[in-house]
BATOR-199603 format. One record per atom (N, C-alpha, C): residue number from 1; atom name; x, y, z. Coordinates in Angstrom, 2 decimals. Example, Ala and Ser with C-alpha at 12.3 -4.5 7.8 and 13.67 -1.06 7.14 Angstrom:
BEGIN
[pt 1,N,[13.19,-5.69,7.80]],
[pt 1,CA,[12.30,-4.50,7.80]],
[pt 1,C,[13.20,-3.30,7.80]],
[pt 2,N,[12.85,-2.25,7.08]],
[pt 2,CA,[13.67,-1.06,7.14]],
[pt 2,C,[12.90,0.03,7.87]],
***
This chain:
BEGIN
[pt 1,N,[14.35,-1.71,-13.93]],
[pt 1,CA,[15.05,-1.26,-15.13]],
[pt 1,C,[16.53,-1.36,-14.83]],
[pt 2,N,[17.15,-2.38,-15.40]],
[pt 2,CA,[18.55,-2.67,-15.10]],
[pt 2,C,[19.49,-2.00,-16.10]],
[pt 3,N,[20.78,-2.21,-15.89]],
[pt 3,CA,[21.81,-1.60,-16.75]],
[pt 3,C,[21.60,-1.92,-18.22]],
[pt 4,N,[21.29,-3.16,-18.53]],
[pt 4,CA,[21.11,-3.57,-19.92]],
[pt 4,C,[19.97,-2.79,-20.59]],
[pt 5,N,[18.84,-2.66,-19.90]],
[pt 5,CA,[17.71,-1.92,-20.46]],
[pt 5,C,[18.04,-0.43,-20.57]],
[pt 6,N,[18.71,0.10,-19.55]],
[pt 6,CA,[19.11,1.51,-19.60]],
[pt 6,C,[20.03,1.78,-20.79]],
[pt 7,N,[20.96,0.87,-21.05]],
[pt 7,CA,[21.86,1.02,-22.18]],
[pt 7,C,[21.08,1.00,-23.49]],
[pt 8,N,[20.09,0.12,-23.58]],
[pt 8,CA,[19.25,0.05,-24.79]],
[pt 8,C,[18.48,1.36,-24.97]],
[pt 9,N,[17.97,1.90,-23.87]],
[pt 9,CA,[17.28,3.21,-23.94]],
[pt 9,C,[18.25,4.27,-24.45]],
[pt 10,N,[19.44,4.31,-23.87]],
[pt 10,CA,[20.43,5.32,-24.25]],
[pt 10,C,[20.77,5.20,-25.74]],
[pt 11,N,[20.95,3.96,-26.19]],
[pt 11,CA,[21.28,3.73,-27.60]],
[pt 11,C,[20.18,4.21,-28.53]],
[pt 12,N,[18.94,4.27,-28.03]],
[pt 12,CA,[17.81,4.76,-28.82]],
[pt 12,C,[17.60,6.26,-28.65]],
[pt 13,N,[18.46,6.91,-27.88]],
[pt 13,CA,[18.38,8.36,-27.74]],
[pt 13,C,[17.74,8.86,-26.45]],
[pt 14,N,[17.36,7.96,-25.55]],
[pt 14,CA,[16.74,8.38,-24.28]],
[pt 14,C,[17.81,8.97,-23.37]],
[pt 15,N,[17.53,10.16,-22.85]],
[pt 15,CA,[18.47,10.82,-21.93]],
[pt 15,C,[17.81,11.20,-20.61]],
[pt 16,N,[16.49,11.00,-20.54]],
[pt 16,CA,[15.73,11.39,-19.35]],
[pt 16,C,[14.66,10.35,-19.11]],
[pt 17,N,[14.66,9.73,-17.93]],
[pt 17,CA,[13.71,8.68,-17.60]],
[pt 17,C,[12.91,9.10,-16.38]],
[pt 18,N,[11.60,9.15,-16.54]],
[pt 18,CA,[10.71,9.54,-15.44]],
[pt 18,C,[9.85,8.34,-15.09]],
[pt 19,N,[9.81,8.01,-13.79]],
[pt 19,CA,[8.94,6.94,-13.33]],
[pt 19,C,[7.68,7.57,-12.75]],
[pt 20,N,[6.56,6.92,-12.93]],
[pt 20,CA,[5.29,7.49,-12.50]],
[pt 20,C,[4.93,7.15,-11.06]],
[pt 21,N,[5.93,6.96,-10.25]],
[pt 21,CA,[5.70,6.66,-8.84]],
[pt 21,C,[6.72,7.38,-7.98]],
[pt 22,N,[6.45,7.41,-6.69]],
[pt 22,CA,[7.35,8.10,-5.76]],
[pt 22,C,[8.67,7.36,-5.67]],
[pt 23,N,[8.62,6.05,-5.51]],
[pt 23,CA,[9.84,5.25,-5.36]],
[pt 23,C,[10.51,4.99,-6.69]],
[pt 24,N,[11.81,4.82,-6.65]],
[pt 24,CA,[12.54,4.49,-7.87]],
[pt 24,C,[13.53,3.36,-7.61]],
[pt 25,N,[13.21,2.50,-6.64]],
[pt 25,CA,[14.07,1.37,-6.31]],
[pt 25,C,[14.10,0.32,-7.42]],
[pt 26,N,[13.19,0.42,-8.38]],
[pt 26,CA,[13.15,-0.52,-9.49]],
[pt 26,C,[14.06,-0.09,-10.65]],
[pt 27,N,[14.76,1.02,-10.47]],
[pt 27,CA,[15.67,1.55,-11.50]],
[pt 27,C,[17.09,1.53,-10.96]],
[pt 28,N,[18.03,1.03,-11.73]],
[pt 28,CA,[19.44,1.06,-11.34]],
[pt 28,C,[19.94,2.48,-11.58]],
[pt 29,N,[19.75,3.33,-10.58]],
[pt 29,CA,[20.06,4.76,-10.70]],
[pt 29,C,[21.55,4.98,-10.92]],
[pt 30,N,[22.39,4.19,-10.26]],
[pt 30,CA,[23.84,4.34,-10.43]],
[pt 30,C,[24.24,4.06,-11.87]],
[pt 31,N,[23.67,3.01,-12.45]],
[pt 31,CA,[23.97,2.68,-13.84]],
[pt 31,C,[23.46,3.77,-14.77]],
[pt 32,N,[22.27,4.29,-14.49]],
[pt 32,CA,[21.72,5.36,-15.33]],
[pt 32,C,[22.65,6.57,-15.33]],
[pt 33,N,[23.16,6.92,-14.17]],
[pt 33,CA,[24.07,8.06,-14.07]],
[pt 33,C,[25.35,7.82,-14.87]],
[pt 34,N,[25.90,6.61,-14.75]],
[pt 34,CA,[27.12,6.26,-15.50]],
[pt 34,C,[26.89,6.33,-17.00]],
[pt 35,N,[25.72,5.85,-17.43]],
[pt 35,CA,[25.39,5.80,-18.86]],
[pt 35,C,[25.08,7.19,-19.41]],
[pt 36,N,[24.55,8.06,-18.55]],
[pt 36,CA,[24.22,9.41,-19.00]],
[pt 36,C,[22.72,9.67,-19.10]],
[pt 37,N,[21.94,8.93,-18.33]],
[pt 37,CA,[20.49,9.12,-18.31]],
[pt 37,C,[20.11,9.72,-16.96]],
[pt 38,N,[19.39,10.82,-16.99]],
[pt 38,CA,[18.86,11.44,-15.78]],
[pt 38,C,[17.58,10.71,-15.37]],
[pt 39,N,[17.44,10.39,-14.08]],
[pt 39,CA,[16.26,9.70,-13.57]],
[pt 39,C,[15.49,10.65,-12.67]],
[pt 40,N,[14.19,10.70,-12.86]],
[pt 40,CA,[13.32,11.53,-12.02]],
[pt 40,C,[12.09,10.71,-11.65]],
[pt 41,N,[11.46,11.12,-10.56]],
[pt 41,CA,[10.21,10.46,-10.17]],
[pt 41,C,[9.08,11.47,-10.21]],
[pt 42,N,[7.88,10.97,-10.09]],
[pt 42,CA,[6.69,11.80,-10.12]],
[pt 42,C,[5.96,11.62,-8.80]],
[pt 43,N,[6.25,12.45,-7.84]],
[pt 43,CA,[5.59,12.25,-6.54]],
[pt 43,C,[4.10,12.55,-6.62]],
[pt 44,N,[3.34,11.77,-5.86]],
[pt 44,CA,[1.91,11.97,-5.76]],
[pt 44,C,[1.63,12.79,-4.51]],
[pt 45,N,[0.58,13.57,-4.54]],
[pt 45,CA,[0.16,14.25,-3.34]],
[pt 45,C,[-0.37,13.21,-2.35]],
[pt 46,N,[-0.12,13.39,-1.07]],
[pt 46,CA,[-0.54,12.40,-0.09]],
[pt 46,C,[-2.05,12.19,-0.04]],
[pt 47,N,[-2.82,13.22,-0.35]],
[pt 47,CA,[-4.28,13.09,-0.33]],
[pt 47,C,[-4.79,12.13,-1.38]],
[pt 48,N,[-4.24,12.19,-2.57]],
[pt 48,CA,[-4.68,11.31,-3.65]],
[pt 48,C,[-4.39,9.85,-3.37]],
[pt 49,N,[-3.19,9.57,-2.88]],
[pt 49,CA,[-2.83,8.19,-2.57]],
[pt 49,C,[-3.68,7.68,-1.39]],
[pt 50,N,[-3.88,8.53,-0.40]],
[pt 50,CA,[-4.70,8.14,0.76]],
[pt 50,C,[-6.13,7.84,0.33]],
[pt 51,N,[-6.70,8.69,-0.51]],
[pt 51,CA,[-8.06,8.44,-1.02]],
[pt 51,C,[-8.12,7.11,-1.76]],
[pt 52,N,[-7.11,6.87,-2.58]],
[pt 52,CA,[-7.05,5.63,-3.35]],
[pt 52,C,[-6.99,4.41,-2.43]],
[pt 53,N,[-6.17,4.50,-1.38]],
[pt 53,CA,[-6.05,3.38,-0.43]],
[pt 53,C,[-7.38,3.11,0.26]],
[pt 54,N,[-8.07,4.16,0.69]],
[pt 54,CA,[-9.36,3.98,1.36]],
[pt 54,C,[-10.39,3.41,0.38]],
[pt 55,N,[-10.35,3.86,-0.87]],
[pt 55,CA,[-11.25,3.31,-1.88]],
[pt 55,C,[-11.00,1.81,-2.06]],
[pt 56,N,[-9.73,1.41,-2.11]],
[pt 56,CA,[-9.41,-0.01,-2.25]],
[pt 56,C,[-9.90,-0.81,-1.05]],
[pt 57,N,[-9.75,-0.25,0.15]],
[pt 57,CA,[-10.26,-0.92,1.35]],
[pt 57,C,[-11.75,-1.15,1.22]],
[pt 58,N,[-12.48,-0.09,0.88]],
[pt 58,CA,[-13.94,-0.19,0.77]],
[pt 58,C,[-14.34,-1.18,-0.33]],
[pt 59,N,[-13.65,-1.14,-1.45]],
[pt 59,CA,[-13.99,-2.06,-2.54]],
[pt 59,C,[-13.77,-3.51,-2.12]],
[pt 60,N,[-12.69,-3.75,-1.38]],
[pt 60,CA,[-12.40,-5.13,-0.96]],
[pt 60,C,[-13.39,-5.63,0.07]],
[pt 61,N,[-13.65,-4.83,1.09]],
[pt 61,CA,[-14.54,-5.34,2.16]],
[pt 61,C,[-15.98,-5.44,1.70]],
[pt 62,N,[-16.35,-4.69,0.66]],
[pt 62,CA,[-17.72,-4.76,0.13]],
[pt 62,C,[-17.81,-5.66,-1.10]],
[pt 63,N,[-16.71,-6.32,-1.46]],
[pt 63,CA,[-16.66,-7.31,-2.56]],
[pt 63,C,[-17.01,-6.70,-3.92]],
[pt 64,N,[-16.56,-5.49,-4.15]],
[pt 64,CA,[-16.95,-4.80,-5.39]],
[pt 64,C,[-16.36,-5.45,-6.64]],
[pt 65,N,[-15.18,-6.04,-6.55]],
[pt 65,CA,[-14.61,-6.71,-7.72]],
[pt 65,C,[-15.52,-7.83,-8.21]],
[pt 66,N,[-16.01,-8.63,-7.26]],
[pt 66,CA,[-16.90,-9.73,-7.59]],
[pt 66,C,[-18.25,-9.22,-8.09]],
[pt 67,N,[-18.75,-8.17,-7.44]],
[pt 67,CA,[-20.03,-7.59,-7.86]],
[pt 67,C,[-19.93,-7.06,-9.28]],
[pt 68,N,[-18.85,-6.36,-9.59]],
[pt 68,CA,[-18.67,-5.80,-10.93]],
[pt 68,C,[-18.51,-6.91,-11.97]],
[pt 69,N,[-17.80,-7.97,-11.61]],
[pt 69,CA,[-17.63,-9.10,-12.54]],
[pt 69,C,[-18.99,-9.74,-12.84]],
[pt 70,N,[-19.79,-9.93,-11.82]],
[pt 70,CA,[-21.13,-10.50,-12.02]],
[pt 70,C,[-21.99,-9.57,-12.87]],
[pt 71,N,[-21.84,-8.28,-12.65]],
[pt 71,CA,[-22.63,-7.29,-13.39]],
[pt 71,C,[-22.37,-7.39,-14.89]],
[pt 72,N,[-21.14,-7.69,-15.28]],
[pt 72,CA,[-20.82,-7.75,-16.72]],
[pt 72,C,[-21.55,-8.88,-17.41]],
[pt 73,N,[-21.97,-9.90,-16.65]],
[pt 73,CA,[-22.74,-11.00,-17.24]],
[pt 73,C,[-24.19,-10.96,-16.78]],
[pt 74,N,[-24.59,-9.82,-16.26]],
[pt 74,CA,[-25.96,-9.57,-15.79]],
[pt 74,C,[-26.42,-10.59,-14.75]],
[pt 75,N,[-25.51,-10.95,-13.85]],
[pt 75,CA,[-25.83,-11.83,-12.73]],
[pt 75,C,[-25.99,-10.94,-11.50]],
[pt 76,N,[-27.20,-10.74,-11.08]],
[pt 76,CA,[-27.48,-9.84,-9.96]],
[pt 76,C,[-27.86,-10.60,-8.69]],
[pt 77,N,[-27.48,-11.88,-8.62]],
[pt 77,CA,[-27.78,-12.66,-7.42]],
[pt 77,C,[-26.93,-12.15,-6.25]],
[pt 78,N,[-27.45,-12.37,-5.06]],
[pt 78,CA,[-26.79,-11.85,-3.86]],
[pt 78,C,[-25.96,-12.90,-3.12]],
[pt 79,N,[-26.12,-14.15,-3.47]],
[pt 79,CA,[-25.42,-15.21,-2.75]],
[pt 79,C,[-23.90,-14.97,-2.78]],
[pt 80,N,[-23.30,-14.95,-1.60]],
[pt 80,CA,[-21.86,-14.76,-1.48]],
[pt 80,C,[-21.40,-13.32,-1.59]],
[pt 81,N,[-22.34,-12.39,-1.70]],
[pt 81,CA,[-21.96,-11.00,-1.92]],
[pt 81,C,[-22.07,-10.13,-0.66]],
[pt 82,N,[-22.32,-10.74,0.47]],
[pt 82,CA,[-22.42,-9.96,1.70]],
[pt 82,C,[-21.04,-9.47,2.10]],
[pt 83,N,[-20.88,-8.17,2.11]],
[pt 83,CA,[-19.61,-7.58,2.48]],
[pt 83,C,[-19.55,-7.26,3.96]],
[pt 84,N,[-18.46,-6.65,4.36]],
[pt 84,CA,[-18.29,-6.25,5.75]],
[pt 84,C,[-18.37,-4.73,5.83]],
[pt 85,N,[-18.75,-4.23,7.01]],
[pt 85,CA,[-18.86,-2.79,7.21]],
[pt 85,C,[-17.64,-2.29,7.97]],
[pt 86,N,[-17.09,-1.20,7.52]],
[pt 86,CA,[-15.84,-0.69,8.06]],
[pt 86,C,[-15.94,-0.35,9.55]],
[pt 87,N,[-17.09,0.13,9.99]],
[pt 87,CA,[-17.19,0.51,11.40]],
[pt 87,C,[-17.07,-0.68,12.35]],
[pt 88,N,[-17.20,-1.90,11.82]],
[pt 88,CA,[-17.06,-3.11,12.62]],
[pt 88,C,[-15.65,-3.69,12.59]],
[pt 89,N,[-14.75,-3.04,11.88]],
[pt 89,CA,[-13.42,-3.61,11.63]],
[pt 89,C,[-12.31,-2.84,12.33]],
[pt 90,N,[-11.18,-3.53,12.47]],
[pt 90,CA,[-9.95,-2.90,12.95]],
[pt 90,C,[-9.02,-2.77,11.75]],
[pt 91,N,[-8.56,-1.55,11.51]],
[pt 91,CA,[-7.66,-1.29,10.39]],
[pt 91,C,[-6.28,-0.99,10.94]],
[pt 92,N,[-5.29,-1.70,10.42]],
[pt 92,CA,[-3.89,-1.46,10.80]],
[pt 92,C,[-3.19,-0.69,9.70]],
[pt 93,N,[-2.58,0.43,10.07]],
[pt 93,CA,[-1.88,1.29,9.11]],
[pt 93,C,[-0.38,1.18,9.40]],
[pt 94,N,[0.37,0.67,8.44]],
[pt 94,CA,[1.82,0.56,8.58]],
[pt 94,C,[2.44,1.74,7.85]],
[pt 95,N,[3.07,2.62,8.60]],
[pt 95,CA,[3.65,3.84,8.04]],
[pt 95,C,[2.75,5.01,8.30]],
[pt 96,N,[3.22,5.96,9.12]],
[pt 96,CA,[2.37,7.11,9.47]],
[pt 96,C,[3.00,8.42,9.05]],
[pt 97,N,[3.66,8.39,7.90]],
[pt 97,CA,[4.17,9.63,7.32]],
[pt 97,C,[3.03,10.40,6.66]],
[pt 98,N,[3.34,11.18,5.65]],
[pt 98,CA,[2.32,12.04,5.02]],
[pt 98,C,[1.13,11.25,4.51]],
[pt 99,N,[1.38,10.15,3.80]],
[pt 99,CA,[0.29,9.38,3.21]],
[pt 99,C,[-0.44,8.59,4.30]],
[pt 100,N,[0.30,7.87,5.12]],
[pt 100,CA,[-0.33,7.09,6.18]],
[pt 100,C,[-1.18,7.94,7.10]],
[pt 101,N,[-0.70,9.14,7.45]],
[pt 101,CA,[-1.47,10.04,8.30]],
[pt 101,C,[-2.77,10.44,7.61]],
[pt 102,N,[-2.70,10.71,6.32]],
[pt 102,CA,[-3.93,11.06,5.58]],
[pt 102,C,[-4.91,9.88,5.55]],
[pt 103,N,[-4.40,8.67,5.40]],
[pt 103,CA,[-5.27,7.48,5.44]],
[pt 103,C,[-5.95,7.40,6.79]],
[pt 104,N,[-5.18,7.58,7.85]],
[pt 104,CA,[-5.73,7.51,9.21]],
[pt 104,C,[-6.82,8.56,9.39]],
[pt 105,N,[-6.57,9.78,8.94]],
[pt 105,CA,[-7.58,10.83,9.07]],
[pt 105,C,[-8.84,10.47,8.28]],
[pt 106,N,[-8.68,9.96,7.06]],
[pt 106,CA,[-9.83,9.55,6.25]],
[pt 106,C,[-10.62,8.44,6.94]],
[pt 107,N,[-9.92,7.45,7.48]],
[pt 107,CA,[-10.58,6.32,8.13]],
[pt 107,C,[-11.29,6.72,9.41]],
[pt 108,N,[-10.82,7.77,10.06]],
[pt 108,CA,[-11.40,8.17,11.35]],
[pt 108,C,[-12.89,8.50,11.23]],
[pt 109,N,[-13.32,8.92,10.08]],
[pt 109,CA,[-14.74,9.24,9.87]],
[pt 109,C,[-15.64,8.03,9.73]],
[pt 110,N,[-15.06,6.84,9.58]],
[pt 110,CA,[-15.86,5.63,9.38]],
[pt 110,C,[-16.18,4.91,10.69]],
[pt 111,N,[-15.57,5.34,11.79]],
[pt 111,CA,[-15.86,4.72,13.08]],
[pt 111,C,[-15.16,3.41,13.34]],
[pt 112,N,[-14.18,3.06,12.52]],
[pt 112,CA,[-13.44,1.82,12.75]],
[pt 112,C,[-12.34,2.05,13.79]],
[pt 113,N,[-11.88,0.96,14.36]],
[pt 113,CA,[-10.73,1.03,15.26]],
[pt 113,C,[-9.48,1.11,14.38]],
[pt 114,N,[-8.58,2.04,14.69]],
[pt 114,CA,[-7.39,2.22,13.87]],
[pt 114,C,[-6.16,1.97,14.72]],
[pt 115,N,[-5.34,1.01,14.29]],
[pt 115,CA,[-4.04,0.74,14.89]],
[pt 115,C,[-2.98,1.22,13.92]],
[pt 116,N,[-1.83,1.58,14.42]],
[pt 116,CA,[-0.77,1.98,13.50]],
[pt 116,C,[0.59,1.55,14.03]],
[pt 117,N,[1.51,1.46,13.09]],
[pt 117,CA,[2.89,1.08,13.41]],
[pt 117,C,[3.81,1.90,12.53]],
[pt 118,N,[4.87,2.41,13.15]],
[pt 118,CA,[5.91,3.13,12.42]],
[pt 118,C,[7.14,3.16,13.31]],
[pt 119,N,[8.29,3.05,12.71]],
[pt 119,CA,[9.54,3.17,13.48]],
[pt 119,C,[9.69,4.56,14.08]],
[pt 120,N,[9.07,5.53,13.42]],
[pt 120,CA,[9.15,6.93,13.86]],
[pt 120,C,[7.72,7.45,14.06]],
[pt 121,N,[7.15,7.24,15.25]],
[pt 121,CA,[5.76,7.66,15.49]],
[pt 121,C,[5.52,9.13,15.18]],
[pt 122,N,[4.33,9.39,14.67]],
[pt 122,CA,[3.90,10.72,14.28]],
[pt 122,C,[2.85,11.18,15.30]],
[pt 123,N,[3.16,12.21,16.05]],
[pt 123,CA,[2.25,12.71,17.11]],
[pt 123,C,[0.85,12.98,16.56]],
[pt 124,N,[0.76,13.49,15.34]],
[pt 124,CA,[-0.54,13.82,14.76]],
[pt 124,C,[-1.41,12.57,14.59]],
[pt 125,N,[-0.81,11.43,14.35]],
[pt 125,CA,[-1.57,10.19,14.16]],
[pt 125,C,[-2.22,9.73,15.46]],
[pt 126,N,[-1.61,10.07,16.58]],
[pt 126,CA,[-2.11,9.61,17.88]],
[pt 126,C,[-3.48,10.21,18.23]],
[pt 127,N,[-3.87,11.25,17.52]],
[pt 127,CA,[-5.20,11.83,17.74]],
[pt 127,C,[-6.31,10.88,17.26]],
[pt 128,N,[-5.99,10.03,16.27]],
[pt 128,CA,[-6.99,9.18,15.64]],
[pt 128,C,[-6.72,7.68,15.80]],
[pt 129,N,[-5.48,7.32,16.09]],
[pt 129,CA,[-5.08,5.91,16.06]],
[pt 129,C,[-4.21,5.58,17.27]],
[pt 130,N,[-4.04,4.29,17.50]],
[pt 130,CA,[-3.22,3.80,18.61]],
[pt 130,C,[-2.00,3.10,18.05]],
[pt 131,N,[-0.83,3.53,18.48]],
[pt 131,CA,[0.41,2.87,18.07]],
[pt 131,C,[0.54,1.55,18.82]],
[pt 132,N,[0.89,0.50,18.07]],
[pt 132,CA,[1.12,-0.82,18.64]],
[pt 132,C,[2.36,-1.41,17.96]],
[pt 133,N,[2.82,-2.54,18.46]],
[pt 133,CA,[3.93,-3.23,17.79]],
[pt 133,C,[3.43,-3.79,16.46]],
[pt 134,N,[4.36,-4.10,15.58]],
[pt 134,CA,[3.96,-4.67,14.29]],
[pt 134,C,[3.25,-6.00,14.50]],
[pt 135,N,[3.72,-6.82,15.43]],
[pt 135,CA,[3.05,-8.10,15.69]],
[pt 135,C,[1.61,-7.90,16.15]],
[pt 136,N,[1.38,-6.94,17.05]],
[pt 136,CA,[0.02,-6.65,17.51]],
[pt 136,C,[-0.86,-6.20,16.35]],
[pt 137,N,[-0.32,-5.34,15.50]],
[pt 137,CA,[-1.08,-4.86,14.35]],
[pt 137,C,[-1.46,-6.03,13.44]],
[pt 138,N,[-0.50,-6.91,13.17]],
[pt 138,CA,[-0.76,-8.06,12.29]],
[pt 138,C,[-1.82,-8.97,12.90]],
[pt 139,N,[-1.77,-9.19,14.20]],
[pt 139,CA,[-2.68,-10.11,14.88]],
[pt 139,C,[-4.11,-9.56,15.02]],
[pt 140,N,[-4.25,-8.26,15.20]],
[pt 140,CA,[-5.55,-7.68,15.54]],
[pt 140,C,[-6.32,-7.08,14.37]],
[pt 141,N,[-5.65,-6.83,13.26]],
[pt 141,CA,[-6.28,-6.09,12.16]],
[pt 141,C,[-7.10,-6.97,11.23]],
[pt 142,N,[-8.24,-6.43,10.82]],
[pt 142,CA,[-9.06,-7.06,9.78]],
[pt 142,C,[-8.61,-6.58,8.40]],
[pt 143,N,[-8.05,-5.38,8.38]],
[pt 143,CA,[-7.52,-4.76,7.17]],
[pt 143,C,[-6.15,-4.21,7.53]],
[pt 144,N,[-5.16,-4.45,6.66]],
[pt 144,CA,[-3.82,-3.89,6.86]],
[pt 144,C,[-3.48,-3.10,5.61]],
[pt 145,N,[-3.09,-1.85,5.80]],
[pt 145,CA,[-2.75,-0.99,4.67]],
[pt 145,C,[-1.32,-0.49,4.84]],
[pt 146,N,[-0.51,-0.66,3.79]],
[pt 146,CA,[0.92,-0.37,3.85]],
[pt 146,C,[1.26,0.96,3.21]],
[pt 147,N,[1.96,1.79,3.98]],
[pt 147,CA,[2.36,3.13,3.50]],
[pt 147,C,[3.78,3.43,3.95]],
[pt 148,N,[4.67,2.50,3.68]],
[pt 148,CA,[6.06,2.64,4.11]],
[pt 148,C,[6.98,2.66,2.89]],
[pt 149,N,[8.09,3.37,3.00]],
[pt 149,CA,[9.08,3.29,1.93]],
[pt 149,C,[9.77,1.93,2.00]],
[pt 150,N,[10.41,1.51,0.95]],
[pt 150,CA,[11.13,0.24,0.96]],
[pt 150,C,[12.54,0.48,1.48]],
[pt 151,N,[12.91,-0.28,2.50]],
[pt 151,CA,[14.27,-0.23,3.06]],
[pt 151,C,[14.78,-1.66,3.18]],
[pt 152,N,[16.05,-1.80,3.48]],
[pt 152,CA,[16.59,-3.14,3.71]],
[pt 152,C,[15.90,-3.81,4.89]],
[pt 153,N,[15.52,-3.02,5.90]],
[pt 153,CA,[14.91,-3.57,7.11]],
[pt 153,C,[13.48,-4.07,6.89]],
[pt 154,N,[12.74,-3.43,5.98]],
[pt 154,CA,[11.34,-3.86,5.81]],
[pt 154,C,[11.08,-4.61,4.49]],
[pt 155,N,[12.13,-4.95,3.76]],
[pt 155,CA,[12.00,-5.75,2.55]],
[pt 155,C,[11.26,-7.05,2.92]],
[pt 156,N,[10.15,-7.34,2.25]],
[pt 156,CA,[9.33,-8.54,2.51]],
[pt 156,C,[8.86,-8.61,3.96]],
[pt 157,N,[8.49,-7.45,4.52]],
[pt 157,CA,[7.99,-7.45,5.90]],
[pt 157,C,[6.72,-8.28,6.03]],
[pt 158,N,[5.97,-8.38,4.95]],
[pt 158,CA,[4.80,-9.26,4.92]],
[pt 158,C,[5.23,-10.52,4.19]],
[pt 159,N,[5.54,-11.54,4.96]],
[pt 159,CA,[5.98,-12.82,4.42]],
[pt 159,C,[5.13,-13.92,5.03]],
[pt 160,N,[5.50,-15.17,4.82]],
[pt 160,CA,[4.71,-16.29,5.34]],
[pt 160,C,[4.58,-16.22,6.86]],
[pt 161,N,[5.66,-15.86,7.55]],
[pt 161,CA,[5.63,-15.78,9.02]],
[pt 161,C,[4.67,-14.69,9.48]],
[pt 162,N,[4.69,-13.53,8.80]],
[pt 162,CA,[3.77,-12.44,9.14]],
[pt 162,C,[2.33,-12.85,8.88]],
[pt 163,N,[2.09,-13.55,7.77]],
[pt 163,CA,[0.73,-13.97,7.43]],
[pt 163,C,[0.18,-14.99,8.42]],
[pt 164,N,[1.05,-15.79,8.99]],
[pt 164,CA,[0.62,-16.75,10.02]],
[pt 164,C,[0.02,-16.04,11.23]],
[pt 165,N,[0.46,-14.83,11.49]],
[pt 165,CA,[-0.02,-14.06,12.65]],
[pt 165,C,[-1.37,-13.39,12.38]],
[pt 166,N,[-1.74,-13.27,11.12]],
[pt 166,CA,[-2.93,-12.50,10.74]],
[pt 166,C,[-4.22,-13.30,10.91]],
[pt 167,N,[-5.31,-12.55,11.03]],
[pt 167,CA,[-6.64,-13.15,11.08]],
[pt 167,C,[-6.96,-13.79,9.74]],
[pt 168,N,[-7.79,-14.82,9.77]],
[pt 168,CA,[-8.28,-15.42,8.53]],
[pt 168,C,[-9.15,-14.38,7.82]],
[pt 169,N,[-8.94,-14.20,6.53]],
[pt 169,CA,[-9.74,-13.27,5.75]],
[pt 169,C,[-9.27,-11.83,5.80]],
[pt 170,N,[-8.09,-11.58,6.34]],
[pt 170,CA,[-7.57,-10.21,6.39]],
[pt 170,C,[-7.44,-9.65,4.97]],
[pt 171,N,[-7.67,-8.37,4.85]],
[pt 171,CA,[-7.48,-7.66,3.57]],
[pt 171,C,[-6.18,-6.88,3.69]],
[pt 172,N,[-5.29,-7.04,2.70]],
[pt 172,CA,[-4.03,-6.29,2.68]],
[pt 172,C,[-4.05,-5.35,1.49]],
[pt 173,N,[-3.84,-4.08,1.78]],
[pt 173,CA,[-3.75,-3.05,0.74]],
[pt 173,C,[-2.31,-2.55,0.74]],
[pt 174,N,[-1.69,-2.55,-0.42]],
[pt 174,CA,[-0.30,-2.07,-0.51]],
[pt 174,C,[-0.21,-0.97,-1.56]],
[pt 175,N,[-0.25,0.28,-1.11]],
[pt 175,CA,[0.00,1.39,-2.02]],
[pt 175,C,[1.39,1.96,-1.77]],
[pt 176,N,[2.18,1.21,-0.97]],
[pt 176,CA,[3.58,1.55,-0.74]],
[pt 176,C,[4.41,0.89,-1.85]],
[pt 177,N,[5.47,0.24,-1.47]],
[pt 177,CA,[6.34,-0.43,-2.43]],
[pt 177,C,[5.98,-1.90,-2.54]],
[pt 178,N,[6.02,-2.44,-3.74]],
[pt 178,CA,[5.65,-3.83,-3.97]],
[pt 178,C,[6.45,-4.81,-3.14]],
[pt 179,N,[7.72,-4.55,-2.97]],
[pt 179,CA,[8.60,-5.49,-2.28]],
[pt 179,C,[8.42,-5.49,-0.76]],
[pt 180,N,[7.46,-4.73,-0.24]],
[pt 180,CA,[7.12,-4.86,1.17]],
[pt 180,C,[6.47,-6.23,1.41]],
[pt 181,N,[5.92,-6.82,0.35]],
[pt 181,CA,[5.25,-8.11,0.44]],
[pt 181,C,[6.03,-9.16,-0.35]],
[pt 182,N,[6.26,-10.30,0.29]],
[pt 182,CA,[6.85,-11.45,-0.39]],
[pt 182,C,[5.69,-12.20,-1.02]],
[pt 183,N,[5.39,-11.91,-2.26]],
[pt 183,CA,[4.21,-12.47,-2.91]],
[pt 183,C,[4.31,-13.97,-3.12]],
[pt 184,N,[5.51,-14.50,-3.11]],
[pt 184,CA,[5.67,-15.97,-3.26]],
[pt 184,C,[5.11,-16.64,-2.01]],
***
């Protein structure tokens, strides 16, 4: 939401803008302040986001999107629908703050190997996971889940070079900021 859009909002009478996510890097906050619009975010509890991330992991490794699509056309064939089991996988968690730690705790009950990476290690995470370098996490993980804030240092941390290091068929879950991944 850039200056031009903020000005259009203001001209229509908007004085308070709430985003439905924790981050607000997609809003020109400085412009909003100059124009006279207050910006607020809606933080999520770490448990809800962590549950959502684990659900996405399970849905991806068990091919639920494809299964549900087939179900809508009453195709119940099994060919190509064999999923993977979490206890056989290595999950890499990037970011071990409140949400990442909750993801790690949730995953610990599945019996998978858990690797983690964070610039600021969290002692509580070490009970369930092993801290490794980002390169090690990218190389060893079958599933990578992102729980980091967006900073200048990690902008597009998952890019073509990072993907070259990953296993074939890796699943990437991003419930952090979109710009952690260079989607191009």
